[in-house]
DRENPA-3360 file (N, C-alpha, C; in nm, 2 decimals, always signed):
BEGIN
1 = MSRYSPFD = -2.01/+1.01/-2.16/-1.89/+1.00/-2.07/-1.85/+0.86/-2.05 ~ -1.73/+0.83/-2.09/-1.68/+0.69/-2.07/-1.64/+0.67/-1.92 ~ -1.67/+0.56/-1.87/-1.64/+0.53/-1.73/-1.60/+0.38/-1.71 ~ -1.54/+0.36/-1.60/-1.49/+0.23/-1.56/-1.61/+0.13/-1.55 ~ -1.59/+0.01/-1.60/-1.68/-0.10/-1.56/-1.60/-0.22/-1.52 ~ -1.64/-0.30/-1.43/-1.56/-0.40/-1.37/-1.51/-0.50/-1.48 ~ -1.38/-0.53/-1.47/-1.32/-0.63/-1.56/-1.38/-0.77/-1.53 ~ -1.41/-0.84/-1.64/-1.44/-0.98/-1.62/-1.30/-1.05/-1.62;
9 = ERTYQYLL = -1.31/-1.18/-1.58/-1.18/-1.25/-1.55/-1.10/-1.26/-1.68 ~ -1.16/-1.28/-1.79/-1.08/-1.29/-1.92/-1.01/-1.16/-1.95 ~ -1.07/-1.05/-1.93/-1.01/-0.92/-1.96/-0.90/-0.90/-1.86 ~ -0.92/-0.93/-1.73/-0.81/-0.91/-1.63/-0.69/-1.00/-1.66 ~ -0.71/-1.12/-1.70/-0.60/-1.21/-1.74/-0.53/-1.16/-1.86 ~ -0.60/-1.10/-1.95/-0.54/-1.03/-2.07/-0.45/-0.92/-2.02 ~ -0.50/-0.83/-1.93/-0.42/-0.72/-1.88/-0.29/-0.77/-1.82 ~ -0.30/-0.88/-1.74/-0.18/-0.94/-1.68/-0.08/-0.99/-1.78;
17 = SVSVREPE = -0.14/-1.05/-1.89/-0.05/-1.11/-1.98/+0.03/-1.01/-2.07 ~ -0.03/-0.90/-2.09/+0.04/-0.80/-2.18/+0.10/-0.68/-2.10 ~ +0.08/-0.68/-1.97/+0.13/-0.57/-1.89/+0.23/-0.60/-1.78 ~ +0.20/-0.71/-1.71/+0.27/-0.73/-1.58/+0.40/-0.82/-1.61 ~ +0.51/-0.77/-1.56/+0.64/-0.84/-1.56/+0.67/-0.88/-1.42 ~ +0.60/-0.98/-1.37/+0.61/-1.02/-1.23/+0.73/-1.11/-1.21 ~ +0.82/-1.07/-1.12/+0.94/-1.15/-1.10/+0.90/-1.29/-1.04 ~ +0.97/-1.39/-1.08/+0.94/-1.53/-1.04/+0.92/-1.54/-0.89;
25 = VARRLRDE = +1.01/-1.48/-0.81/+1.00/-1.49/-0.67/+0.87/-1.42/-0.61 ~ +0.83/-1.32/-0.68/+0.70/-1.25/-0.64/+0.58/-1.34/-0.67 ~ +0.59/-1.41/-0.79/+0.48/-1.50/-0.83/+0.47/-1.61/-0.72 ~ +0.58/-1.67/-0.68/+0.58/-1.78/-0.58/+0.52/-1.73/-0.45 ~ +0.56/-1.61/-0.41/+0.51/-1.55/-0.28/+0.35/-1.53/-0.30 ~ +0.31/-1.49/-0.41/+0.17/-1.47/-0.43/+0.10/-1.60/-0.43 ~ +0.15/-1.70/-0.49/+0.09/-1.83/-0.49/+0.08/-1.89/-0.35 ~ +0.19/-1.87/-0.27/+0.18/-1.93/-0.14/+0.08/-1.85/-0.05;
33 = TQQLENAQ = +0.07/-1.72/-0.07/-0.03/-1.64/+0.00/-0.17/-1.68/-0.03 ~ -0.19/-1.72/-0.15/-0.33/-1.76/-0.19/-0.38/-1.88/-0.12 ~ -0.29/-1.96/-0.06/-0.33/-2.07/+0.02/-0.37/-2.04/+0.16 ~ -0.36/-1.91/+0.20/-0.39/-1.87/+0.34/-0.53/-1.83/+0.35 ~ -0.58/-1.83/+0.47/-0.72/-1.80/+0.50/-0.76/-1.66/+0.47 ~ -0.66/-1.57/+0.48/-0.69/-1.42/+0.45/-0.63/-1.38/+0.32 ~ -0.63/-1.47/+0.22/-0.56/-1.44/+0.10/-0.61/-1.32/+0.03 ~ -0.74/-1.28/+0.05/-0.80/-1.17/-0.01/-0.73/-1.04/+0.03;
41 = MQIGPDQG = -0.65/-1.04/+0.13/-0.58/-0.92/+0.18/-0.47/-0.88/+0.08 ~ -0.43/-0.97/+0.00/-0.31/-0.95/-0.09/-0.35/-0.86/-0.21 ~ -0.26/-0.77/-0.24/-0.29/-0.69/-0.37/-0.25/-0.78/-0.49 ~ -0.30/-0.74/-0.60/-0.27/-0.81/-0.73/-0.14/-0.77/-0.79 ~ -0.08/-0.85/-0.88/+0.04/-0.81/-0.94/+0.04/-0.69/-1.02 ~ -0.07/-0.65/-1.08/-0.08/-0.53/-1.15/-0.07/-0.41/-1.06 ~ -0.12/-0.42/-0.94/-0.11/-0.31/-0.84/+0.04/-0.30/-0.79 ~ +0.10/-0.42/-0.77/+0.24/-0.42/-0.72/+0.33/-0.35/-0.82;
49 = QFMQLLIQ = +0.31/-0.39/-0.95/+0.39/-0.33/-1.05/+0.37/-0.18/-1.06 ~ +0.24/-0.14/-1.05/+0.21/+0.01/-1.06/+0.28/+0.08/-0.94 ~ +0.28/+0.03/-0.82/+0.34/+0.10/-0.71/+0.49/+0.11/-0.73 ~ +0.55/+0.00/-0.79/+0.69/+0.01/-0.82/+0.72/+0.12/-0.92 ~ +0.64/+0.13/-1.02/+0.65/+0.24/-1.12/+0.64/+0.38/-1.05 ~ +0.55/+0.39/-0.96/+0.53/+0.52/-0.89/+0.66/+0.56/-0.81 ~ +0.72/+0.46/-0.74/+0.83/+0.50/-0.66/+0.95/+0.53/-0.75 ~ +0.96/+0.46/-0.86/+1.07/+0.50/-0.95/+1.05/+0.63/-1.02;
57 = LLGARKTL = +0.93/+0.67/-1.05/+0.90/+0.80/-1.10/+0.93/+0.91/-1.00 ~ +0.91/+0.88/-0.87/+0.94/+0.97/-0.76/+1.09/+0.98/-0.73 ~ +1.16/+0.88/-0.78/+1.30/+0.88/-0.74/+1.31/+0.85/-0.59 ~ +1.22/+0.77/-0.54/+1.21/+0.75/-0.39/+1.32/+0.67/-0.34 ~ +1.37/+0.70/-0.22/+1.47/+0.63/-0.15/+1.42/+0.59/-0.01 ~ +1.33/+0.66/+0.04/+1.29/+0.64/+0.18/+1.14/+0.62/+0.18 ~ +1.09/+0.50/+0.22/+0.94/+0.48/+0.20/+0.89/+0.41/+0.33 ~ +0.76/+0.42/+0.34/+0.68/+0.36/+0.45/+0.58/+0.26/+0.40;
65 = EVGVFTGY = +0.56/+0.15/+0.48/+0.44/+0.07/+0.45/+0.37/+0.04/+0.58 ~ +0.24/+0.07/+0.58/+0.16/+0.04/+0.70/+0.07/-0.08/+0.67 ~ +0.10/-0.19/+0.72/+0.03/-0.32/+0.68/+0.11/-0.40/+0.58 ~ +0.17/-0.50/+0.63/+0.27/-0.58/+0.54/+0.21/-0.71/+0.49 ~ +0.13/-0.78/+0.57/+0.07/-0.91/+0.54/+0.19/-1.00/+0.51 ~ +0.20/-1.07/+0.40/+0.31/-1.16/+0.36/+0.42/-1.09/+0.28 ~ +0.41/-0.96/+0.27/+0.53/-0.89/+0.21/+0.53/-0.87/+0.06 ~ +0.42/-0.90/+0.00/+0.42/-0.89/-0.15/+0.43/-0.75/-0.20;
73 = SALWVALG = +0.36/-0.66/-0.15/+0.37/-0.52/-0.19/+0.51/-0.46/-0.16 ~ +0.56/-0.49/-0.04/+0.70/-0.45/+0.00/+0.80/-0.50/-0.09 ~ +0.78/-0.63/-0.14/+0.88/-0.69/-0.23/+0.88/-0.61/-0.36 ~ +0.77/-0.58/-0.42/+0.76/-0.50/-0.54/+0.83/-0.37/-0.52 ~ +0.80/-0.30/-0.41/+0.86/-0.17/-0.39/+1.01/-0.18/-0.37 ~ +1.05/-0.27/-0.29/+1.20/-0.29/-0.26/+1.28/-0.32/-0.39 ~ +1.22/-0.40/-0.48/+1.29/-0.43/-0.60/+1.30/-0.31/-0.69 ~ +1.22/-0.21/-0.67/+1.23/-0.09/-0.75/+1.31/+0.02/-0.69;
81 = LPDDGRII = +1.35/+0.00/-0.56/+1.43/+0.10/-0.49/+1.58/+0.09/-0.53 ~ +1.65/+0.20/-0.53/+1.80/+0.18/-0.55/+1.86/+0.11/-0.43 ~ +1.99/+0.08/-0.45/+2.06/+0.00/-0.35/+2.05/+0.06/-0.21 ~ +2.05/+0.19/-0.20/+2.05/+0.26/-0.07/+1.91/+0.29/-0.03 ~ +1.81/+0.24/-0.10/+1.67/+0.27/-0.06/+1.63/+0.19/+0.06 ~ +1.53/+0.24/+0.13/+1.48/+0.17/+0.25/+1.33/+0.18/+0.27 ~ +1.27/+0.07/+0.32/+1.13/+0.07/+0.36/+1.12/+0.05/+0.51 ~ +1.05/+0.13/+0.58/+1.01/+0.10/+0.71/+0.87/+0.04/+0.71;
89 = ACDINEKY = +0.86/-0.09/+0.74/+0.74/-0.17/+0.72/+0.68/-0.20/+0.86 ~ +0.55/-0.17/+0.88/+0.48/-0.18/+1.00/+0.38/-0.29/+1.00 ~ +0.38/-0.38/+1.09/+0.28/-0.49/+1.10/+0.28/-0.54/+1.24 ~ +0.18/-0.62/+1.28/+0.17/-0.68/+1.41/+0.17/-0.83/+1.41 ~ +0.17/-0.89/+1.29/+0.16/-1.03/+1.28/+0.29/-1.10/+1.25 ~ +0.34/-1.17/+1.34/+0.47/-1.25/+1.32/+0.45/-1.36/+1.22 ~ +0.34/-1.43/+1.23/+0.32/-1.54/+1.14/+0.33/-1.50/+0.99 ~ +0.25/-1.40/+0.95/+0.25/-1.36/+0.81/+0.39/-1.30/+0.77;
97 = TTIARRYW = +0.44/-1.22/+0.86/+0.57/-1.15/+0.82/+0.69/-1.24/+0.82 ~ +0.68/-1.36/+0.89/+0.78/-1.46/+0.87/+0.79/-1.51/+0.73 ~ +0.67/-1.53/+0.67/+0.67/-1.56/+0.52/+0.73/-1.45/+0.44 ~ +0.70/-1.32/+0.48/+0.76/-1.21/+0.41/+0.91/-1.21/+0.41 ~ +0.96/-1.23/+0.53/+1.11/-1.22/+0.55/+1.18/-1.33/+0.46 ~ +1.12/-1.45/+0.45/+1.18/-1.55/+0.37/+1.19/-1.51/+0.23 ~ +1.09/-1.45/+0.17/+1.09/-1.41/+0.03/+1.18/-1.29/+0.01 ~ +1.17/-1.20/+0.10/+1.26/-1.08/+0.09/+1.41/-1.12/+0.08;
105 = KEAGVDQK = +1.44/-1.22/+0.17/+1.58/-1.26/+0.17/+1.62/-1.33/+0.04 ~ +1.52/-1.42/-0.01/+1.55/-1.49/-0.14/+1.57/-1.39/-0.25 ~ +1.49/-1.28/-0.25/+1.50/-1.18/-0.36/+1.61/-1.09/-0.34 ~ +1.69/-1.10/-0.23/+1.80/-1.01/-0.21/+1.77/-0.87/-0.17 ~ +1.65/-0.85/-0.12/+1.61/-0.71/-0.08/+1.59/-0.70/+0.07 ~ +1.62/-0.80/+0.15/+1.59/-0.79/+0.29/+1.67/-0.68/+0.36 ~ +1.78/-0.64/+0.31/+1.86/-0.53/+0.37/+1.79/-0.40/+0.35 ~ +1.70/-0.39/+0.26/+1.63/-0.26/+0.23/+1.51/-0.25/+0.32;
113 = IDLRIGPA = +1.46/-0.35/+0.39/+1.34/-0.35/+0.46/+1.36/-0.36/+0.61 ~ +1.32/-0.25/+0.68/+1.32/-0.25/+0.82/+1.18/-0.28/+0.88 ~ +1.16/-0.41/+0.92/+1.03/-0.45/+0.96/+1.01/-0.42/+1.11 ~ +0.91/-0.34/+1.14/+0.88/-0.30/+1.28/+0.75/-0.37/+1.33 ~ +0.77/-0.47/+1.42/+0.66/-0.55/+1.47/+0.60/-0.48/+1.59 ~ +0.47/-0.44/+1.58/+0.40/-0.37/+1.68/+0.30/-0.28/+1.62 ~ +0.21/-0.22/+1.70/+0.11/-0.13/+1.65/+0.17/-0.02/+1.57 ~ +0.12/+0.00/+1.44/+0.18/+0.10/+1.35/+0.17/+0.24/+1.40;
121 = LGTLDELL = +0.06/+0.27/+1.47/+0.06/+0.41/+1.52/+0.17/+0.44/+1.62 ~ +0.21/+0.34/+1.70/+0.33/+0.36/+1.78/+0.46/+0.38/+1.70 ~ +0.47/+0.30/+1.60/+0.59/+0.32/+1.52/+0.60/+0.45/+1.45 ~ +0.48/+0.50/+1.40/+0.48/+0.63/+1.33/+0.50/+0.74/+1.43 ~ +0.45/+0.73/+1.55/+0.47/+0.83/+1.65/+0.62/+0.84/+1.69 ~ +0.68/+0.72/+1.70/+0.83/+0.72/+1.73/+0.91/+0.79/+1.62 ~ +0.87/+0.76/+1.49/+0.94/+0.83/+1.38/+0.93/+0.98/+1.39 ~ +0.81/+1.03/+1.42/+0.78/+1.17/+1.44/+0.86/+1.23/+1.55;
129 = KANQGGTF = +0.87/+1.16/+1.66/+0.95/+1.20/+1.78/+1.10/+1.21/+1.75 ~ +1.14/+1.12/+1.65/+1.28/+1.11/+1.62/+1.31/+1.21/+1.50 ~ +1.23/+1.31/+1.49/+1.25/+1.42/+1.39/+1.26/+1.37/+1.24 ~ +1.18/+1.26/+1.21/+1.18/+1.21/+1.08/+1.07/+1.28/+0.99 ~ +1.00/+1.37/+1.05/+0.89/+1.44/+0.97/+0.95/+1.51/+0.85 ~ +0.87/+1.50/+0.74/+0.91/+1.56/+0.61/+1.03/+1.49/+0.54 ~ +1.06/+1.36/+0.57/+1.18/+1.30/+0.51/+1.14/+1.18/+0.43 ~ +1.02/+1.14/+0.42/+0.98/+1.02/+0.34/+0.93/+1.06/+0.20;
137 = DFAFIDAD = +0.96/+0.97/+0.11/+0.92/+1.00/-0.03/+0.78/+0.94/-0.07 ~ +0.75/+0.82/-0.01/+0.64/+0.74/-0.05/+0.59/+0.66/+0.07 ~ +0.46/+0.64/+0.07/+0.40/+0.55/+0.18/+0.28/+0.48/+0.12 ~ +0.27/+0.35/+0.16/+0.15/+0.27/+0.13/+0.08/+0.23/+0.25 ~ -0.05/+0.26/+0.26/-0.14/+0.23/+0.37/-0.23/+0.12/+0.33 ~ -0.22/+0.01/+0.40/-0.31/-0.10/+0.37/-0.32/-0.19/+0.50 ~ -0.39/-0.13/+0.60/-0.39/-0.20/+0.73/-0.54/-0.19/+0.78 ~ -0.56/-0.20/+0.91/-0.69/-0.20/+0.97/-0.76/-0.06/+0.93;
145 = KTNYQNYY = -0.88/-0.08/+0.88/-0.95/+0.04/+0.81/-0.99/+0.14/+0.92 ~ -1.03/+0.10/+1.04/-1.08/+0.19/+1.13/-0.97/+0.29/+1.18 ~ -0.85/+0.26/+1.15/-0.74/+0.35/+1.19/-0.69/+0.43/+1.06 ~ -0.75/+0.42/+0.95/-0.70/+0.48/+0.83/-0.68/+0.63/+0.85 ~ -0.77/+0.70/+0.91/-0.75/+0.85/+0.93/-0.63/+0.88/+1.02 ~ -0.61/+0.79/+1.12/-0.50/+0.81/+1.21/-0.36/+0.79/+1.14 ~ -0.36/+0.68/+1.06/-0.24/+0.65/+0.98/-0.21/+0.77/+0.88 ~ -0.32/+0.81/+0.81/-0.30/+0.92/+0.71/-0.24/+1.04/+0.77;
153 = ERVLQLLR = -0.30/+1.09/+0.89/-0.25/+1.21/+0.95/-0.10/+1.20/+0.98 ~ -0.06/+1.09/+1.04/+0.08/+1.07/+1.08/+0.17/+1.06/+0.95 ~ +0.13/+0.98/+0.86/+0.21/+0.96/+0.74/+0.22/+1.09/+0.66 ~ +0.12/+1.17/+0.66/+0.13/+1.30/+0.59/+0.24/+1.39/+0.65 ~ +0.25/+1.39/+0.79/+0.35/+1.46/+0.85/+0.49/+1.41/+0.82 ~ +0.50/+1.28/+0.80/+0.63/+1.21/+0.78/+0.68/+1.23/+0.63 ~ +0.58/+1.26/+0.54/+0.62/+1.28/+0.40/+0.68/+1.41/+0.37 ~ +0.77/+1.42/+0.27/+0.82/+1.54/+0.22/+0.71/+1.61/+0.13;
161 = AGGLIAID = +0.73/+1.73/+0.10/+0.65/+1.80/+0.00/+0.68/+1.73/-0.14 ~ +0.57/+1.70/-0.21/+0.59/+1.63/-0.33/+0.59/+1.47/-0.32 ~ +0.59/+1.43/-0.19/+0.59/+1.29/-0.16/+0.44/+1.23/-0.18 ~ +0.43/+1.10/-0.20/+0.31/+1.04/-0.24/+0.26/+0.93/-0.14 ~ +0.13/+0.94/-0.10/+0.07/+0.83/-0.02/-0.02/+0.75/-0.11 ~ -0.01/+0.62/-0.11/-0.11/+0.53/-0.18/-0.19/+0.46/-0.07 ~ -0.32/+0.47/-0.08/-0.41/+0.41/+0.02/-0.50/+0.31/-0.05 ~ -0.49/+0.19/+0.01/-0.56/+0.07/-0.06/-0.70/+0.06/-0.01;
169 = NTLWSGKV = -0.78/-0.01/-0.09/-0.92/-0.05/-0.06/-1.02/+0.06/-0.04 ~ -0.99/+0.17/-0.11/-1.08/+0.29/-0.09/-1.21/+0.28/-0.17 ~ -1.23/+0.18/-0.25/-1.37/+0.15/-0.31/-1.44/+0.04/-0.23 ~ -1.36/-0.04/-0.16/-1.42/-0.14/-0.06/-1.53/-0.22/-0.13 ~ -1.50/-0.28/-0.24/-1.60/-0.36/-0.31/-1.73/-0.29/-0.34 ~ -1.73/-0.16/-0.35/-1.85/-0.08/-0.38/-1.93/-0.05/-0.25 ~ -1.89/-0.10/-0.14/-1.97/-0.08/-0.02/-1.98/+0.07/+0.02 ~ -1.87/+0.14/+0.00/-1.87/+0.29/+0.03/-1.97/+0.36/-0.04;
177 = ANPDENDA = -2.02/+0.31/-0.16/-2.12/+0.39/-0.24/-2.26/+0.35/-0.20 ~ -2.27/+0.25/-0.11/-2.41/+0.20/-0.07/-2.44/+0.26/+0.07 ~ -2.54/+0.35/+0.08/-2.57/+0.41/+0.21/-2.62/+0.31/+0.31 ~ -2.66/+0.20/+0.27/-2.71/+0.10/+0.36/-2.60/+0.02/+0.43 ~ -2.48/+0.03/+0.38/-2.36/-0.04/+0.43/-2.30/+0.05/+0.54 ~ -2.31/+0.02/+0.67/-2.26/+0.11/+0.77/-2.18/+0.03/+0.88 ~ -2.11/-0.08/+0.84/-2.02/-0.14/+0.94/-1.90/-0.05/+0.96 ~ -1.83/-0.08/+1.06/-1.72/+0.01/+1.11/-1.61/+0.04/+1.00;
185 = DTVAIRQL = -1.58/-0.07/+0.93/-1.47/-0.05/+0.82/-1.52/+0.03/+0.71 ~ -1.65/+0.01/+0.66/-1.70/+0.08/+0.55/-1.72/+0.23/+0.59 ~ -1.76/+0.26/+0.71/-1.78/+0.39/+0.75/-1.65/+0.46/+0.76 ~ -1.54/+0.39/+0.81/-1.41/+0.45/+0.82/-1.35/+0.49/+0.69 ~ -1.37/+0.40/+0.59/-1.31/+0.43/+0.45/-1.39/+0.54/+0.39 ~ -1.53/+0.54/+0.40/-1.61/+0.64/+0.35/-1.57/+0.78/+0.40 ~ -1.55/+0.79/+0.54/-1.51/+0.91/+0.60/-1.37/+0.96/+0.55 ~ -1.28/+0.87/+0.53/-1.15/+0.91/+0.48/-1.16/+0.96/+0.34;
193 = NEKLHRDE = -1.24/+0.89/+0.25/-1.26/+0.94/+0.12/-1.31/+1.08/+0.11 ~ -1.41/+1.11/+0.19/-1.47/+1.24/+0.20/-1.37/+1.34/+0.25 ~ -1.29/+1.30/+0.35/-1.19/+1.39/+0.40/-1.08/+1.43/+0.29 ~ -1.04/+1.32/+0.22/-0.93/+1.34/+0.12/-0.98/+1.43/+0.01 ~ -1.11/+1.42/-0.02/-1.17/+1.51/-0.13/-1.16/+1.65/-0.09 ~ -1.17/+1.68/+0.04/-1.17/+1.82/+0.08/-1.03/+1.87/+0.12 ~ -0.94/+1.78/+0.14/-0.81/+1.81/+0.20/-0.72/+1.89/+0.11 ~ -0.70/+2.02/+0.14/-0.62/+2.11/+0.05/-0.47/+2.09/+0.07;
201 = RVTVSMLT = -0.43/+2.00/+0.17/-0.29/+1.98/+0.19/-0.23/+1.88/+0.08 ~ -0.32/+1.82/+0.01/-0.28/+1.72/-0.09/-0.35/+1.74/-0.22 ~ -0.28/+1.69/-0.33/-0.35/+1.67/-0.46/-0.39/+1.52/-0.46 ~ -0.51/+1.50/-0.50/-0.57/+1.36/-0.48/-0.63/+1.31/-0.61 ~ -0.62/+1.17/-0.62/-0.69/+1.10/-0.73/-0.72/+0.96/-0.68 ~ -0.85/+0.92/-0.69/-0.89/+0.78/-0.66/-0.89/+0.70/-0.79 ~ -0.82/+0.59/-0.79/-0.81/+0.51/-0.91/-0.89/+0.38/-0.90 ~ -0.93/+0.32/-1.01/-1.00/+0.19/-1.00/-0.90/+0.08/-1.02;
209 = VGDGLTLA = -0.79/+0.09/-0.95/-0.69/-0.02/-0.94/-0.72/-0.11/-0.83 ~ -0.72/-0.24/-0.85/-0.75/-0.33/-0.74/-0.89/-0.30/-0.68 ~ -0.89/-0.28/-0.55/-1.02/-0.26/-0.48/-1.03/-0.11/-0.45 ~ -0.97/-0.03/-0.54/-0.97/+0.12/-0.52/-0.84/+0.16/-0.46 ~ -0.76/+0.24/-0.53/-0.63/+0.29/-0.48/-0.63/+0.44/-0.49 ~ -0.63/+0.51/-0.38/-0.62/+0.66/-0.38/-0.48/+0.70/-0.36 ~ -0.44/+0.80/-0.45/-0.31/+0.86/-0.45/-0.33/+1.00/-0.40 ~ -0.25/+1.04/-0.30/-0.25/+1.17/-0.24/-0.11/+1.23/-0.24;
217 = MKR = -0.08/+1.33/-0.31/+0.05/+1.39/-0.32/+0.06/+1.51/-0.23 ~ +0.15/+1.52/-0.14/+0.16/+1.63/-0.04/+0.21/+1.75/-0.11 ~ +0.13/+1.86/-0.09/+0.17/+1.99/-0.15/+0.28/+2.06/-0.07;
% end
């Protein structure tokens, strides 16, 4: 049985060189983010391009992002959306999202992104109260891990049938597979992974993209 083994740096750089078509504005955003103290929170260009492909395959027009950081993933998605496409992007950090806004504007996609500053659970609840349930095509969850199950339940309600949720960090550097790792974040991700495996409301696949990317399509 063939199985994934971690890429060494040379193989990963080869993957980038023959696969990724990273826009120059995205590359500069990624480079700037790498200078920040929490740079490890940023997804890679291969994952950004993959998510852009997913939303184009879906024909997505209305999307959600829970956890924005410096806006790199939202930039990739926005560049793949049609002119009338929209992202509702949730984050609590003004410092990081100020960087995001600068690059979104430069890329000409700022009009596609509705940034909501505040706790994401509150934003998602407001959308549900505003009868937005069942109207979103795609969602990306990449925020505080201890709330992953809460985000998932709300996002699932907001998604249309056939819509797709992408959840980041579901392999968590292998910690989820180690029973001796029981910090709050690891336990939360492990519990979500187990829940998704049993959840008959979705069709699910966990991929070895980045730090683990789980795709859940609403039935």
